GULUMLO-869314 format. One record per atom (N, C-alpha, C): residue in one letter; x, y, z. Coordinates in steps of 0.001 Angstrom, whole numbers, padded with zeros to 6 digits, always signed. Layout:
# residues N
AXYZ/...
***
This chain:
# residues 213
M+133749+128007+154592/M+134606+126840+154801/M+134310+125796+153724/T+135345+125302+153045/T+135166+124333+151975/T+135169+122925+152537/S+134142+122136+152205/S+134074+120773+152703/S+135043+119879+151945/H+135435+118807+152593/H+136356+117853+151992/H+135680+117142+150827/V+136381+116982+149727/V+135838+116298+148558/V+136168+114818+148642/R+135152+113979+148658/R+135366+112536+148648/R+135621+112071+147218/R+136259+110942+147077/R+136631+110477+145744/R+136192+109035+145517/A+135816+108767+144279/A+135477+107413+143855/A+136031+107210+142457/E+136746+106117+142268/E+137292+105777+140951/E+136565+104549+140433/I+136166+104580+139166/I+135512+103423+138568/I+136266+103013+137308/A+136775+101794+137311/A+137448+101238+136132/A+136401+100480+135325/L+136297+100809+134048/L+135231+100246+133224/L+135646+100171+131771/D+134907+099340+131026/D+135043+099324+129570/D+133742+099835+128983/L+133832+100625+127953/L+132661+101288+127386/L+131810+100363+126530/A+132254+099131+126316/A+131461+098146+125592/A+131043+097005+126505/C+131023+097265+127804/C+130689+096255+128816/C+129374+096646+129466/V+128345+095815+129329/V+127034+096185+129856/V+127025+096212+131381/R+127790+095334+132032/R+127884+095396+133492/R+128470+096737+133926/C+129428+097228+133149/C+130037+098522+133459/C+129041+099653+133274/Y+128206+099566+132256/Y+127182+100583+132028/Y+126218+100625+133212/L+125786+099444+133658/L+124897+099374+134813/L+125583+099929+136057/G+126834+099515+136285/G+127561+099974+137466/G+127800+101471+137451/F+128182+101988+136293/F+128404+103429+136157/F+127121+104196+136444/T+126017+103715+135892/T+124726+104376+136095/T+124342+104372+137572/R+124529+103240+138228/R+124161+103125+139639/R+125087+103952+140520/L+126364+103964+140199/L+127301+104769+140990/L+126988+106247+140868/T+126793+106728+139655/T+126531+108159+139483/T+125208+108557+140134/R+124227+107654+140111/R+122968+107950+140801/R+123181+107986+142315/A+123972+107058+142832/A+124266+107042+144267/A+124989+108318+144689/V+125889+108775+143838/V+126622+110005+144148/V+125672+111202+144162/R+124743+111245+143215/R+123769+112344+143197/R+122929+112352+144477/H+122491+111163+144907/H+121719+111071+146155/H+122560+111524+147348/H+123811+111106+147345/H+124721+111460+148437/H+124863+112976+148543/R+125056+113622+147421/R+125190+115074+147405/R+123880+115743+147836/A+122762+115250+147308/A+121468+115849+147608/A+121095+115683+149076/D+121570+114597+149691/D+121271+114341+151103/D+122208+115083+152050/G+123050+115943+151508/G+123955+116725+152341/G+125242+116025+152699/G+125564+114952+151983/G+126781+114210+152296/G+128055+114880+151825/G+127927+115929+151030/G+129107+116632+150546/G+129477+116250+149133/A+130534+116860+148636/A+130967+116652+147255/A+131667+115308+147085/V+131444+114697+145942/V+132134+113464+145574/V+132662+113633+144155/A+133948+113440+143970/A+134566+113505+142648/A+134695+112088+142100/V+134108+111851+140942/V+134161+110534+140311/V+135180+110565+139177/A+136124+109631+139211/A+137128+109513+138151/A+136889+108222+137383/V+136801+108322+136064/V+136601+107158+135203/V+137957+106654+134745/R+138256+105398+135061/R+139527+104782+134678/R+139298+103768+133558/P+140215+103684+132592/P+139992+102819+131431/P+140357+101359+131680/F+139559+100495+131064/F+139848+099060+131043/F+139344+098535+129707/Q+140101+097629+129108/Q+139663+097004+127859/Q+139515+095508+128052/A+138288+095028+127947/A+138045+093591+128054/A+138596+092861+126834/E+138559+093535+125675/E+139033+092947+124409/E+140033+093896+123758/P+141246+093998+124309/P+142214+094964+123771/P+142639+094679+122337/E+142453+093450+121863/E+142844+093097+120488/E+141660+093166+119530/A+140529+093640+119984/A+139350+093721+119105/A+139643+094644+117922/P+139151+094304+116741/P+139369+095170+115571/P+138540+096443+115669/S+138991+097491+115004/S+138264+098752+115017/S+137060+098739+114090/A+137109+097881+113079/A+135958+097765+112181/A+134800+097152+112959/G+133646+097763+112873/G+132506+097289+113650/G+131917+096001+113099/E+131443+095155+114021/E+130733+093930+113666/E+129526+093827+114588/P+128350+093478+114073/P+127190+093355+114943/P+127489+092467+116150/L+127156+092954+117325/L+127449+092223+118556/L+126788+090854+118558/F+125591+090761+118024/F+124903+089470+117979/F+125691+088442+117174/E+126372+088890+116106/E+127174+087958+115311/E+128363+087455+116111/V+128969+088342+116877/V+130081+087931+117741/V+129588+086929+118773/W+128448+087213+119376/W+127894+086314+120387/W+127496+084956+119801/R+127018+084956+118562/R+126676+083675+117933/R+127899+082771+117840/R+129052+083377+117526/R+130288+082596+117426/R+130789+082146+118794/T+130705+083052+119780/T+131349+082804+121071/T+130424+082200+122130/R+129106+082459+122001/R+128178+081999+123044/R+127029+081144+122526/G+126838+081154+121217/G+125808+080290+120643/G+124499+080989+120357/E+123722+080373+119452/E+122457+080946+119020/E+121447+081049+120161/A+121444+080065+121069/A+120478+080076+122177/A+120674+081309+123056/F+121930+081677+123278/F+122208+082863+124099/F+121690+084119+123409/V+121937+084232+122111/V+121480+085403+121359/V+119964+085511+121428/R+119266+084406+121257/R+117803+084423+121298/R+117305+084806+122692/Q+117980+084334+123718/Q+117592+084673+125087/Q+117719+086174+125336/V+118860+086749+124901/V+119072+088187+125084/V+118062+088979+124274/A+117825+088563+123040/A+116900+089287+122159/A+115475+089272+122700/S+115111+088220+123410/S+113737+088099+123902/S+113501+088867+125194/D+114570+089232+125901/D+114431+089926+127186/D+114538+091430+126974/T+113420+092054+126689/T+113417+093495+126426/T+113370+094322+127709/S+113269+093651+128860/S+113188+094376+130132/S+114558+094647+130741/F+115604+094016+130206/F+116927+094154+130808/F+117382+095612+130757/G+117736+096143+131916/G+118221+097513+132005/G+117139+098535+132298/T+115862+098157+132135/T+114795+099147+132314/T+114696+099628+133762/A+114996+098768+134720/A+114931+099171+136126/A+115932+100279+136431/D+116992+100357+135623/D+118004+101401+135796/D+117771+102578+134856/G+116643+102551+134162/G+116324+103651+133254/G+117101+103608+131951/L+117616+102433+131584/L+118429+102314+130379/L+117657+101619+129263/E+117893+102062+128051/E+117345+101405+126865/E+118494+100670+126187/L+118524+099359+126369/L+119614+098554+125838/L+119143+097869+124560/R+119759+098230+123446/R+119399+097683+122142/R+120582+096855+121632/F+120738+095663+122198/F+121883+094826+121843/F+121903+094490+120362/E+120720+094421+119751/E+120664+094070+118328/E+121276+095153+117455/R+121437+096368+118008/R+122055+097462+117269/R+123558+097566+117522/A+124020+097038+118634/A+125394+097283+119086/A+126421+096759+118084/L+127478+097549+117898/L+128565+097185+116990/L+129828+096932+117802/F+130196+095661+117892/F+131398+095263+118625/F+132619+095892+117976/T+133478+096500+118792/T+134642+097193+118241/T+135683+097423+119320/N+136836+097905+118929/N+137883+098261+119873/N+137510+099580+120564/T+137723+099651+121861/T+137291+100835+122623/T+138424+101801+122954/F+139597+101601+122380/F+140742+102449+122727/F+140457+103929+122450/E+139981+104250+121253/E+139742+105648+120891/E+138661+106268+121771/A+137651+105485+122124/A+136593+105987+122994/A+137140+106304+124384/H+138014+105442+124888/H+138637+105707+126193/H+139508+106965+126125/R+140166+107158+125002/R+141004+108343+124853/R+140148+109612+124890/L+138958+109536+124313/L+138040+110664+124355/L+137581+110940+125784/V+137289+109896+126549/V+136886+110087+127944/V+138008+110753+128741/A+139241+110333+128486/A+140382+110938+129188/A+140505+112423+128853/R+140310+112770+127588/R+140354+114183+127197/R+139220+114956+127854/A+138028+114364+127866/A+136882+115008+128501/A+137123+115213+129991/A+137750+114234+130635/A+138002+114330+132075/A+138901+115512+132397/R+139863+115784+131522/R+140745+116928+131755/R+139984+118255+131668/Q+138796+118205+131062/Q+137949+119396+130957/Q+136789+119349+131949/G+136841+118393+132884/G+135787+118259+133880/G+134514+117627+133357/L+134601+116897+132228/L+133424+116341+131576/L+133523+114821+131393/G+134340+114168+132199/G+134554+112740+132037/G+133306+111904+132216/E+132524+112190+133256/E+131303+111426+133502/E+130306+111615+132360/R+130139+112860+131929/R+129193+113138+130842/R+129598+112415+129567/M+130892+112411+129264/M+131357+111773+128048/M+131201+110267+128118/A+131515+109680+129267/A+131361+108239+129420/A+129909+107826+129242/E+128991+108584+129842/E+127567+108255+129704/E+127144+108317+128247/R+127604+109345+127523/R+127201+109475+126115/R+127758+108340+125274/L+128964+107893+125571/L+129556+106795+124809/L+128860+105470+125108/F+128512+105234+126368/F+127742+104032+126695/F+126427+104021+125908/R+125744+105145+125898/R+124457+105237+125210/R+124644+105084+123700/A+125718+105645+123184/A+126007+105505+121754/A+126180+104038+121376/Y+126854+103286+122239/Y+127138+101877+121954/Y+125896+101006+122149/F+125268+101128+123312/F+124215+100182+123686/F+122814+100588+123232/T+122600+101855+122905/T+121265+102297+122496/T+121228+102730+121036/D+122197+103541+120645/D+122164+104144+119309/D+122787+103276+118222/G+123561+102269+118610/G+124197+101420+117610/G+125275+102126+116822/L+125979+103065+117459/L+127037+103811+116779/L+128384+103105+116928/L+129242+103315+115958/L+130578+102721+115976/L+131499+103627+116786/I+131777+103254+118029/I+132510+104155+118921/I+134028+104085+118743/S+134468+103444+117671/S+135884+103518+117294/S+136097+104476+116127/D+135010+104915+115515/D+135080+105779+114345/D+135354+107220+114782/R+136397+107824+114233/R+136808+109160+114694/R+135791+110240+114332/T+135123+110104+113208/T+134098+111078+112858/T+132937+111012+113850/T+132546+109802+114194/T+131483+109610+115188/T+131907+110160+116542/L+133143+109883+116943/L+133632+110369+118227/L+133697+111896+118262/A+134065+112505+117140/A+134111+113969+117085/A+132717+114557+117284/R+131719+113910+116685/R+130346+114403+116840/R+129865+114226+118274/L+130170+113086+118867/L+129744+112831+120247/L+130444+113766+121227/S+131722+114045+120976/S+132442+114958+121862/S+131856+116355+121785/A+131448+116774+120579/A+130818+118086+120427/A+129494+118132+121175/E+128727+117028+121119/E+127462+116949+121853/E+127687+117140+123350/A+128776+116567+123852/A+129066+116626+125281/A+129774+117908+125687/G+130108+118746+124700/G+130775+120008+125000/G+132261+119878+125238/V+132871+118820+124715/V+134301+118585+124902/V+135074+119250+123768/A+136047+120061+124132/A+136858+120754+123134/A+137754+119772+122394/A+138015+120071+121130/A+138855+119204+120310/A+140284+119184+120834/A+140988+118089+120548/A+142372+117954+120986/A+143266+118909+120209/A+144260+119456+120898/A+145215+120347+120236/A+146068+119571+119234/D+146423+118330+119602/D+147212+117460+118734/D+146248+116593+117934/A+146129+116852+116648/A+145167+116139+115815/A+145407+114639+115821/H+146668+114225+115961/H+146989+112791+115944/H+146919+112174+117338/G+146925+113005+118372/G+146782+112501+119732/G+147881+111555+120173/T+149107+111752+119686/T+150201+110832+120009/T+150459+110765+121506/A+150533+111932+122142/A+150781+111955+123587/A+149615+111353+124349/D+148391+111648+123914/D+147209+111087+124559/D+147206+109566+124489/A+147591+109033+123325/A+147600+107584+123136/A+148609+106924+124073/A+149783+107516+124196/A+150804+106963+125083/A+150349+107012+126536/A+149720+108122+126917/A+149226+108257+128290/A+148139+107236+128572/L+147273+106989+127594/L+146197+106019+127789/L+146753+104608+127922/R+147732+104259+127099/R+148332+102920+127222/R+148947+102728+128608/A+149589+103770+129106/A+150186+103687+130442/A+149104+103521+131502/E+148009+104236+131362/E+146918+104140+132331/E+146227+102780+132267/L+146048+102250+131077/L+145488+100905+130941/L+146370+099879+131640/G+147672+100038+131490/G+148599+099138+132169/G+148542+099288+133671/R+148421+100526+134143/R+148351+100772+135589/R+147102+100138+136182/V+145979+100260+135484/V+144720+099686+135976/V+144817+098164+136044/R+145372+097555+135019/R+145529+096090+135047/R+146489+095655+136146/A+147503+096468+136412/A+148463+096137+137465/A+147824+096153+138849/L+146708+096853+138988/L+145970+096869+140250/L+145225+095561+140486/G+145213+094695+139459/G+144499+093433+139576/G+143116+093457+138956/V+142778+094552+138274/V+141476+094645+137616/V+141465+093694+136423/H+140399+092900+136302/H+140299+091943+135203/H+138859+091899+134713/V+138615+091107+133686/V+137294+091076+133043/V+136195+090774+134057/G+136450+089856+134958/G+135423+089473+135923/G+135203+090468+137039/S+136098+091446+137191/S+135987+092374+138321/S+135435+093741+137948/V+135250+094002+136647/V+134705+095303+136256/V+133175+095269+136275/P+132536+096378+136613/P+133149+097640+137030/P+133832+097505+138381/Y+135010+098100+138483/Y+135828+098047+139688/Y+135825+099446+140293/V+135235+099575+141468/V+135072+100889+142085/V+135855+100957+143389/R+136755+101926+143455/R+137535+102148+144673/R+137168+103521+145234/F+136775+103527+146511/F+136409+104761+147192/F+137606+105315+147958/G+137480+106572+148345/G+138597+107263+148978/G+139084+106646+150266/D+138220+105897+150961/D+138650+105276+152217/D+139251+103892+152002/G+139409+103494+150719/G+139995+102198+150405/G+138990+101104+150118/T+137710+101351+150353/T+136675+100375+150045/T+136652+100077+148551/V+136591+098799+148196/V+136540+098386+146796/V+135300+097522+146569/L+134557+097834+145530/L+133414+097029+145110/L+133679+096562+143681/E+133597+095260+143478/E+133893+094691+142165/E+132657+094063+141550/G+132606+094104+140219/G+131520+093451+139499/G+130188+094150+139689/E+129128+093489+139253/E+127796+094093+139321/E+127349+094252+140769/Q+126954+095457+141113/Q+126512+095792+142462/Q+125223+096601+142380/P+124351+096494+143375/P+123161+097352+143388/P+123530+098770+143788/E+122662+099706+143474/E+122910+101092+143848/E+123081+101244+145349/T+122349+100440+146125/T+122429+100534+147584/T+123840+100248+148094/A+124569+099378+147410/A+125941+099070+147828/A+126837+100291+147659/Y+126663+101016+146569/Y+127454+102223+146360/Y+127072+103308+147358/R+125791+103415+147650/R+125368+104421+148621/R+125912+104095+150005/A+125912+102810+150355/A+126447+102412+151651/A+127943+102671+151736/A+128648+102468+150626/A+130096+102695+150617/A+130429+104171+150768/L+129539+105032+150309/L+129763+106466+150448/L+129498+106956+151880/T+128650+106275+152617/T+128253+106723+153951/T+129411+106833+154921/P+130320+105825+155018/P+131434+105962+155955/P+132323+107163+155641/L+132359+107552+154362/L+133191+108699+154001/L+132667+109978+154629/T+131359+110053+154793/T+130769+111223+155424/T+131220+111323+156879/R+131207+110181+157564/R+131596+110192+158962/R+133088+110501+159115/A+133889+109917+158191/A+135342+110109+158315/A+135781+111487+157890/G+134978+112112+156934/G+135397+113387+156394/G+135096+114547+157286/
***
């Protein structure tokens, strides 16, 4: 007998540190849920762009923050080397290259069609926040997709993929998702968790699904 598959959707931007934390905590909560006998959970990654007009050419994130948030903020972030460690993440903001995330989201969508969406999203987050890679660069994305085991697109120009992604970005925004609400997680029973949440909140949200399923 096949058990019912529970579902969780997470809308995120791949250059958003709150989204990286939320994604990490959600996927860990799902692993615990499965290991504890709660059954299967399918996680779908939905695209969101906090800066849809950002240029594709990379610029050091610290330089962007100096303009938008000031030198004091940059120094505060640079001095806090513990941020993210509780979640097992190595966040190297001084390496990060601010860029447009459209192409990276398109890669996640392609990976998802191959059952590798979560793996691809994790690799792109790590590429941005730890490795200092330019996640708008197609050569870089091709290498990362190969690392994750994602097959190359049949259409080299990805015209259809681009149109589908624009439509999905519009659909996500139409749901009311905005910069302050990501990561935005909707569970199969309609429960929604917005913004930064602890792992315990995601685990608790999964529990009612076990009873209902």
